[in-house]
SEMIRO-440677 format. One record per atom (N, C-alpha, C, O): residue in three letters; x negated, y negated, z. Coordinates in steps of 0.05 Angstrom, whole numbers, plus 5000, padded with zeros to 4 digits. Atoms other than C-alpha are relative to their C-alpha. Layout:
REM residues N
ALAXYZ
...
REM end
This chain:
REM residues 281
UNK502650035012
UNK428474707303
UNK497950135018
UNK497750065042
UNK502049864985
UNK422775157326
UNK497749815006
UNK497149624992
UNK502350164992
UNK416874867363
UNK497550084985
UNK496850324985
UNK502649945013
UNK410474817322
UNK497749915018
UNK498149725034
UNK502350094984
UNK403574767354
UNK499449714994
UNK499549634971
UNK500750285003
UNK401474057365
UNK497749964980
UNK497749764966
UNK502350025018
UNK395074187326
UNK501050014971
UNK500049874953
UNK498949995027
UNK399274377265
UNK501349744992
UNK500949644970
UNK498650255005
UNK403573757270
UNK497949774995
UNK498349604978
UNK502050215002
UNK397373327279
UNK498650024973
UNK498049814960
UNK501349965027
UNK394173627216
UNK501849904978
UNK500949764960
UNK498150085020
UNK400473517175
UNK500249694999
UNK500549574978
UNK499650294999
UNK401072797199
UNK497549854992
UNK497749644979
UNK502450155005
UNK393772597193
UNK498750064973
UNK497249904962
UNK501249925025
UNK391872977130
UNK502250104981
UNK502150344973
UNK497849905016
UNK398173007086
UNK499150124973
UNK500350314963
UNK500949895026
UNK394273117021
UNK498850285003
UNK499350464987
UNK501249744995
UNK390173687049
UNK502150205008
UNK502150445000
UNK497949834992
UNK396373977081
UNK501750094976
UNK502650324974
UNK498549945025
UNK399973937014
UNK498650224984
UNK500050414975
UNK501549795015
UNK394474346980
UNK500350275014
UNK500550475000
UNK499849754985
UNK394874867035
UNK502850124997
UNK503150374994
UNK497249915002
UNK402474917032
UNK500750104972
UNK502350294969
UNK499449935027
UNK402574966957
UNK499350294993
UNK500550414976
UNK500849735006
UNK399075646958
UNK501650215016
UNK501250455012
UNK498449814984
UNK403975947008
UNK502450094983
UNK503249954964
UNK497549935013
UNK409976346984
UNK502149795007
UNK502249695029
UNK498050214995
UNK415775856976
UNK501750035025
UNK502349845039
UNK498449954976
UNK419776187032
UNK498549925025
UNK499649815044
UNK501750074977
UNK413976107081
UNK499649705002
UNK499749585023
UNK500450295001
UNK412775387059
UNK502549865010
UNK502449675025
UNK497450124992
UNK420175217068
UNK500550045030
UNK501449865044
UNK499649954972
UNK420375547136
UNK498349825017
UNK499149735039
UNK501850194985
UNK414475117159
UNK501249724999
UNK501549605020
UNK499050275002
UNK417374467132
UNK502649965014
UNK503349735023
UNK497450034986
UNK424174607162
UNK499749935029
UNK501549825041
UNK500550054971
UNK421074557231
UNK498249775005
UNK497149745027
UNK501750244998
UNK417273917218
UNK501849754998
UNK503549744980
UNK498450245003
UNK420373227230
UNK499649874972
UNK497449884961
UNK500050115027
UNK422072877165
UNK497849794997
UNK496549774976
UNK502050225002
UNK417472287181
UNK497250124996
UNK495449984985
UNK502549875004
UNK411672787180
UNK499950164974
UNK498050164960
UNK499949825023
UNK413873267126
UNK500349854973
UNK499349944953
UNK499650155025
UNK415772727074
UNK497449934987
UNK497149974963
UNK502650065013
UNK408572477062
UNK498650254989
UNK497350244968
UNK501249755009
UNK406373207055
UNK501450084974
UNK500050154954
UNK498549935024
UNK411873347005
UNK499349824976
UNK499149914954
UNK500750195021
UNK410072716966
UNK497350064988
UNK496950004964
UNK502649935010
UNK402972966959
UNK499950264985
UNK497950324972
UNK499849755015
UNK405273626930
UNK500849964971
UNK501949744965
UNK499050035027
UNK406573746857
UNK503150025001
UNK504250145020
UNK497150015000
UNK413873636839
UNK501250284999
UNK503350335011
UNK499049725002
UNK414774376821
UNK499850145027
UNK501750275036
UNK500449874973
UNK411874626888
UNK501949885020
UNK503150025036
UNK498250134981
UNK415974106926
UNK502950104995
UNK504450145014
UNK497349915007
UNK422274316889
UNK500650285010
UNK502850355019
UNK499649734990
UNK421175046906
UNK500550015030
UNK502050185039
UNK499450024971
UNK420974856980
UNK502749895005
UNK504250005021
UNK497550134996
UNK426874396976
UNK502450194995
UNK504450185009
UNK497949825007
UNK431074926943
UNK500750215021
UNK502950325022
UNK499749804979
UNK430175387003
UNK500749875027
UNK501050015047
UNK499350144975
UNK431674847056
UNK503049955000
UNK504349934979
UNK497250094998
UNK438674677082
UNK500449744985
UNK498649574986
UNK499650245016
UNK441674137037
UNK499749745015
UNK498849545005
UNK500250244984
UNK441973637094
UNK497149925005
UNK496449685006
UNK502850064997
UNK434473697105
UNK498849914974
UNK497249724973
UNK500950095026
UNK433173657031
UNK500849724994
UNK499249574982
UNK499050275005
UNK437373027027
UNK498449805017
UNK497749585007
UNK501650184983
UNK433572717086
UNK497349954988
UNK496249734989
UNK502750035012
UNK426972857052
UNK500149834974
UNK498449674970
UNK499750165024
UNK429472566986
UNK500349705006
UNK499249544992
UNK499750284992
UNK431471927022
UNK497449895009
UNK496949655006
UNK502650094989
UNK424571887054
UNK497949964979
UNK496049814983
UNK501950025022
UNK420771976989
UNK500549754983
UNK502649634984
UNK499650225019
UNK419671436937
UNK502050094978
UNK502350334974
UNK498149935021
UNK424771396881
UNK498750174978
UNK499950374970
UNK501249835021
UNK419971666827
UNK499450285010
UNK499950474995
UNK500649734990
UNK417872246872
UNK502550165002
UNK502650404995
UNK497549854998
UNK425072436887
UNK501250074973
UNK502250294969
UNK499049955027
UNK427072366815
UNK498650234987
UNK499950414975
UNK501549785011
UNK421472826793
UNK500650265013
UNK500850475000
UNK499349764985
UNK423173326847
UNK502750104992
UNK503050344986
UNK497249925007
UNK430673336831
UNK500150124972
UNK501850294966
UNK500049895027
UNK429073466758
UNK499150294999
UNK499850444980
UNK501049735000
UNK425774116777
UNK502050205012
UNK501750445010
UNK498149834987
UNK431874376814
UNK502250094980
UNK502849954961
UNK497749925017
UNK437574776783
UNK502449835009
UNK502349705029
UNK497750184995
UNK444374426780
UNK501350045027
UNK502049855040
UNK498749954975
UNK447174776841
UNK498649885024
UNK499849765041
UNK501650114978
UNK441474586887
UNK500049705000
UNK500249575020
UNK500150295003
UNK441173886860
UNK502749885010
UNK502749685025
UNK497450104991
UNK448673776870
UNK500450035030
UNK501749855042
UNK499749964971
UNK448374056940
UNK498549785015
UNK499549685036
UNK501550224987
UNK442973546959
UNK501349734996
UNK501649585014
UNK498750265006
UNK446472966924
UNK502549965016
UNK503249745024
UNK497550024985
UNK452873126961
UNK499549925029
UNK501449835043
UNK500650074973
UNK449273007027
UNK499049715003
UNK498649615025
UNK501050275000
UNK446872317007
UNK502349805000
UNK504549874992
UNK498050205003
UNK450671667014
UNK500849974970
UNK499250004953
UNK498949995028
UNK455171586952
UNK498449814982
UNK497849884959
UNK501450195017
UNK451470966926
UNK497250114993
UNK496250084971
UNK502649895005
UNK444671306934
UNK500150234980
UNK498450254963
UNK499749775019
UNK447071936899
UNK500549914972
UNK499550034953
UNK499550105027
UNK449671526841
UNK497549894987
UNK497049934963
UNK502550115011
UNK442971176833
UNK498150234991
UNK496850214971
UNK501749775008
UNK439271846833
UNK501150134975
UNK499550214957
UNK498849885023
UNK444172126783
UNK499449844975
UNK498949954953
UNK500750175023
UNK442971526738
UNK497150034992
UNK496550044968
UNK502849965006
UNK435471626743
UNK499650264985
UNK497950274967
UNK500349755013
UNK436272346721
UNK501050004971
UNK500550184956
UNK499050025027
UNK439672106658
UNK497949904980
UNK498449904956
UNK502150095018
UNK433071836630
UNK498250244993
UNK498050445007
UNK502149815007
UNK427772226593
UNK497649965018
UNK497249745028
UNK502450034983
UNK421372366631
UNK498049804989
UNK496449695004
UNK501950195013
UNK417571936581
UNK501049715001
UNK499649534992
UNK498950274999
UNK422071336595
UNK499549875027
UNK499450005047
UNK500650154976
UNK420770786646
UNK502250055021
UNK501650065045
UNK497849974981
UNK427670896678
UNK499750235019
UNK500750235041
UNK500549774983
UNK425471566705
UNK498349935024
UNK498550055046
UNK502150064980
UNK419871246745
UNK500449745015
UNK498749675031
UNK499650264988
UNK422970596768
UNK500650045030
UNK501950235038
UNK499450014971
UNK423070446843
UNK502449815004
UNK502149575001
UNK497650164997
UNK430170216855
UNK500249855026
UNK502149695030
UNK500150154975
UNK428369966924
UNK497949795000
UNK497249685022
UNK502050215001
UNK423169476900
UNK501249745010
UNK503549685004
UNK498950244987
UNK424068816939
UNK500949804980
UNK499449714963
UNK498850205018
UNK428668326903
UNK501849825016
UNK502949905036
UNK498450204986
UNK432367696923
UNK500949794980
UNK499649744960
UNK498950225016
UNK436667146893
UNK498049775000
UNK497049705021
UNK502050215002
UNK432266576868
UNK500949755016
UNK499249575021
UNK499050234984
UNK436666076908
UNK499350035029
UNK499649835044
UNK500749964972
UNK434466376974
UNK497349875006
UNK495849804988
UNK502350154992
UNK428866067014
UNK497650185006
UNK497950425008
UNK502549854993
UNK421666277029
UNK500450135027
UNK499550365031
UNK499649884973
UNK423666387102
UNK501750254999
UNK501150445013
UNK498349775003
UNK429166857082
UNK498650244987
UNK499050474994
UNK501649795013
UNK424367237037
UNK498150135020
UNK497750385020
UNK501849894980
UNK419467317094
UNK501450195019
UNK500350405027
UNK498549834982
UNK424867607138
UNK500650274987
UNK500450484999
UNK499549765015
UNK426568107084
UNK497650184999
UNK497750425005
UNK502549855003
UNK419368327072
UNK499050115027
UNK497850325028
UNK500949914973
UNK417868377147
UNK501550245009
UNK500650395027
UNK498449774992
UNK423368897153
UNK499350254984
UNK500150474991
UNK500749775017
UNK420469347098
UNK497950175013
UNK496350075028
UNK502049824988
UNK416469957118
UNK497249974991
UNK495350045005
UNK502850055010
UNK410469757075
UNK500049764982
UNK502149664974
UNK500350245016
UNK407769187034
UNK498150064976
UNK496349914971
UNK501749925022
UNK404669546975
UNK500749864974
UNK499449904953
UNK499350165023
UNK408069066926
UNK498649735002
UNK498349625024
UNK501350265000
UNK404468436905
UNK501949774997
UNK501249545003
UNK498050215006
UNK410768056886
UNK502850085009
UNK503550315013
UNK497249984996
UNK417967946903
UNK501449944974
UNK500849754961
UNK498550045025
UNK422868016844
UNK502349815005
UNK503749835025
UNK497850194998
UNK427867446833
UNK502250064980
UNK501650154958
UNK497749975018
UNK434867496804
UNK501849765004
UNK501449595021
UNK497950204996
UNK440867036795
UNK502550145011
UNK502350385019
UNK497649884988
UNK447967156819
UNK501150234984
UNK502750394995
UNK499049785016
UNK449367636762
UNK497950224997
UNK498150394979
UNK502149795000
UNK443168066776
UNK498149984975
UNK496750184969
UNK501850045022
UNK439467786715
UNK497249945011
UNK496949785030
UNK502750054991
UNK431867796724
UNK499249724994
UNK499649614972
UNK500750285003
UNK429067096734
UNK497049945005
UNK496149724999
UNK502850054996
UNK421767176753
UNK498950145025
UNK500350305038
UNK501349884977
UNK416767386807
UNK498949795018
UNK498349565010
UNK501450184981
UNK414067066870
UNK497850165014
UNK498450375025
UNK502349874987
UNK407167266895
UNK500349985030
UNK501049775041
UNK500050014970
UNK406767456969
UNK498149785010
UNK498749665030
UNK501950214991
UNK400766986974
UNK501349734999
UNK500749565015
UNK498650255002
UNK405266416951
UNK501949965023
UNK502349745033
UNK498250024978
UNK410266577005
UNK498649915026
UNK499649755041
UNK501550054975
UNK404966537059
UNK498949725001
UNK498349625023
UNK501050284999
UNK402665837039
UNK502149794993
UNK501449564989
UNK497850195008
UNK409465517024
UNK501849965024
UNK502350155040
UNK498150064979
UNK414165177072
UNK502550184999
UNK503450244977
UNK497949804999
UNK419665647095
UNK502749904989
UNK504450064983
UNK497550105009
UNK425265177072
UNK500149974969
UNK502249914958
UNK500150035030
UNK423065166998
UNK501450234987
UNK501250464996
UNK498649805015
UNK427365536949
UNK498150174984
UNK496050074974
UNK501849825015
UNK424166146916
UNK499749924971
UNK497549974960
UNK500250085028
UNK425765876847
UNK497849804995
UNK496749794973
UNK502050215003
UNK420865306859
UNK497250114998
UNK495449984988
UNK502749895001
UNK414865776865
UNK499950264984
UNK498150424986
UNK499749765016
UNK417066306815
UNK497950014978
UNK497249814967
UNK501749945023
UNK412366616764
UNK501850094978
UNK503150304980
UNK498049945021
UNK416366606699
UNK498950144976
UNK500450224958
UNK501249905025
UNK411466886648
UNK499850305000
UNK498950414980
UNK500149715000
UNK411967616669
UNK502750114989
UNK504750075001
UNK497649915013
UNK416967946622
UNK501050265013
UNK499350435021
UNK498949764990
UNK421668486646
UNK499650234980
UNK499450184956
UNK500349765016
UNK420969196620
UNK502850144997
UNK504350155017
UNK497549865004
UNK426969566589
UNK499850285012
UNK497750415010
UNK499949744988
UNK429070196624
UNK499550234980
UNK498550444988
UNK500449795021
UNK428770586558
UNK497349984986
UNK496850144968
UNK502650035012
UNK421770356541
UNK498350255007
UNK498750375028
UNK501849774994
UNK416370896537
UNK497849915019
UNK496849695018
UNK502150074980
UNK411370926594
UNK497349954986
UNK495749794995
UNK502550055015
UNK405770956542
UNK499749724990
UNK497649614991
UNK500150275010
UNK407670286513
UNK499649805023
UNK498149615021
UNK500250184977
UNK408469956581
UNK497250005013
UNK496449805025
UNK502749984988
UNK401570196603
UNK498149794990
UNK496249725003
UNK501950195012
UNK398269696556
UNK500749715006
UNK499449534996
UNK499250274994
UNK401769086585
UNK497849855016
UNK496749965035
UNK502050164986
UNK396968536606
UNK501049905027
UNK499449805044
UNK499050094974
UNK401568366664
UNK499050175023
UNK499050085046
UNK501149834978
UNK398468946703
UNK497549875012
UNK496749965034
UNK502450134989
UNK392368496712
UNK500649825024
UNK498849745039
UNK499350204980
UNK396168036759
UNK502250095019
UNK503049945037
UNK497849914982
UNK401668456792
UNK499850305003
UNK498750444986
UNK500049724995
UNK402569146822
UNK502650134992
UNK502950374995
UNK497549885010
UNK409569236794
UNK501149824978
UNK500749584978
UNK498650145021
UNK413569036733
UNK503050035004
UNK504050255010
UNK497149974997
UNK421068876737
UNK501250164977
UNK500350144954
UNK498749835020
UNK425469376700
UNK503049924999
UNK504449905019
UNK497250085004
UNK432269176670
UNK501450204981
UNK500150354966
UNK498549835019
UNK437769536633
UNK500649844974
UNK499549624971
UNK499550135026
UNK440569346564
UNK501449745003
UNK501549584984
UNK498650264995
UNK444568776595
UNK498249805014
UNK499049585021
UNK501950184986
UNK438368476628
UNK500350005030
UNK499149835043
UNK499649984971
UNK440668676697
UNK497750155013
UNK496850355003
UNK502349884987
UNK435168846746
UNK500850285012
UNK502850315025
UNK499749744989
UNK434569586763
UNK498150055023
UNK498750205042
UNK502149964980
UNK428169566804
UNK497349924989
UNK497149754971
UNK502750065009
UNK420669556793
UNK498550254994
UNK498850465006
UNK501849785007
UNK415570006760
UNK497349935012
UNK496149735005
UNK502650054988
UNK409270056803
UNK497850134983
UNK498350314967
UNK502349885015
UNK402370206776
UNK499650295009
UNK498750454993
UNK500349734991
UNK402170826819
UNK502050194986
UNK501250404977
UNK498049845014
UNK408671086788
UNK499350034970
UNK499750244958
UNK500949995028
UNK405970906719
UNK497950214996
UNK498050364976
UNK502149805003
UNK399771326730
UNK501250295002
UNK500350464987
UNK498749744998
UNK404071916752
UNK501550074975
UNK501550304965
UNK498549955025
UNK408471836691
UNK498250084977
UNK498850254962
UNK501949935021
UNK402471846645
UNK498850275003
UNK498450424984
UNK501249734995
UNK399472456678
UNK502150224995
UNK501450454989
UNK497949805004
UNK406172806672
UNK500450074971
UNK501550284964
UNK499849955028
UNK405872746597
UNK497650164990
UNK495350084995
UNK502249835009
UNK401773286564
UNK498149854982
UNK498949714963
UNK502050135016
UNK395273016537
UNK499649715006
UNK497949584993
UNK500350294994
UNK396072326567
UNK497549965018
UNK496950125035
UNK502450074985
UNK389871996595
UNK500749835024
UNK502849705023
UNK499550174977
UNK389571656663
UNK499849714991
UNK498749644970
UNK500050285006
UNK390570906664
UNK497349895007
UNK496949785029
UNK502850094995
UNK383170736658
UNK499549724988
UNK497449614992
UNK500450255014
UNK384170106617
UNK500649765017
UNK500149535009
UNK499550234983
UNK386369676675
UNK497449865009
UNK495449995013
UNK502450164993
UNK381469126692
UNK499150045029
UNK500650155045
UNK501049994972
UNK377169096754
UNK501849845018
UNK502249915041
UNK498250164984
UNK381768546778
UNK502550155008
UNK503450145031
UNK497649844994
UNK387769016773
UNK499450215021
UNK501050255040
UNK500849794980
UNK384069556812
UNK499749885027
UNK500549995047
UNK500450144975
UNK382069066866
UNK502749915012
UNK503149915036
UNK497450094991
UNK389168806869
UNK501550235014
UNK502750195035
UNK498849774988
UNK391769506883
UNK498850055028
UNK500250105047
UNK501449944975
UNK386469616937
UNK500749805021
UNK501049875045
UNK499450224980
UNK388068946970
UNK502750055013
UNK502950035038
UNK497349984989
UNK395469086978
UNK500450265015
UNK502250275032
UNK499949754984
UNK394369797004
UNK498549965026
UNK499550025047
UNK501650034976
UNK388769637052
UNK500949775018
UNK500649785042
UNK499250234984
UNK391768977074
UNK502850015010
UNK503949815018
UNK497249974991
UNK398569257093
UNK500549885027
UNK502349735031
UNK499650094973
UNK397769127167
UNK499749705002
UNK501249565017
UNK500550294999
UNK394968427156
UNK502449854988
UNK503349655000
UNK497750135012
UNK400668237110
UNK502550015018
UNK503949825021
UNK497849974982
UNK405768507159
UNK499849795023
UNK501849665030
UNK500450194979
UNK402768077214
UNK500449714991
UNK501749555005
UNK499750275010
UNK402467457171
UNK502949934993
UNK503849704998
UNK497250055007
UNK409567527146
UNK501749965025
UNK503449795026
UNK498550034976
UNK412167617216
UNK499449735014
UNK501149615026
UNK500850264988
UNK408167017239
UNK501449774985
UNK502349584997
UNK498650205015
UNK411166617182
UNK503049995006
UNK504249775007
UNK497249994992
UNK418066847201
UNK500549865027
UNK502549735031
UNK499850114974
UNK416866627272
UNK499749695000
UNK500749565018
UNK500550295000
UNK414565927252
UNK502449844991
UNK502549604995
UNK497650155009
UNK421365757221
UNK501649895023
UNK502249655022
UNK498550124978
UNK425365687286
UNK498349805016
UNK499549615026
UNK501750194986
UNK419365337317
UNK500049744986
UNK500149534999
UNK499950255015
UNK419464827261
UNK502649865005
UNK502749615006
UNK497450134995
UNK426864707273
UNK500149875027
UNK501249655030
UNK500050124973
UNK425664587347
UNK498449745001
UNK499049565016
UNK501750235001
UNK420264077330
UNK501249764985
UNK500249544987
UNK498750225015
UNK424863667285
UNK501749835018
UNK502849635009
REM end
């Protein structure tokens, strides 16, 4: 890997959206040569800010192992959209470099139409069995790289969707309480084959930043975030932005993005209080 000027790396890291616009106007070979010499942790946010077509043109010129590393670092919807732009040979070369289970999930995502929810589902959305405790949920969430989700998805032993638990409820509940006891049951799951246009009108967006997505057997596949929904709508010709969401929904999104660090600190504090409580008994 060639050494890039520190100023270039600093720009890519601190201004990924601006860097994406600059890279998009470069010839694909030059853009790929630049990204090949940038650590994935820096280049992935830049790639995510690019259009899927421009990102795909770069990925196609990168070694498959680097392309695979970038695909793993991107969100599921971003990677799915990018892979759709590649020809079969390049796509298969990248998938062959991924862990088998991850490659299968991406392949399944590519089986959906672009207008279907399944294309845009985040298969890594946080989920846990409803029999687990609040303390166990806090440990799970504290290990995640971000906390842009407002809820934890609950399932049973057969992966059937069972409800949602708000992060705020986790923070104010004793760590020994089962998740089922504080579950929100009125949020219905979305079918993977549902159209994104239909799902956009769901009133559940007023109280959550993601909707659970299930297959035809009711098994949980992941979650559809409001960010992914907006991208899906913009990807459809003539679709309008999601402007119908309430002010509450907009504030909810802003809270979970801006409050990422605070939530991380509070969840870790909650995780730490569990052993302390055991010592005090």
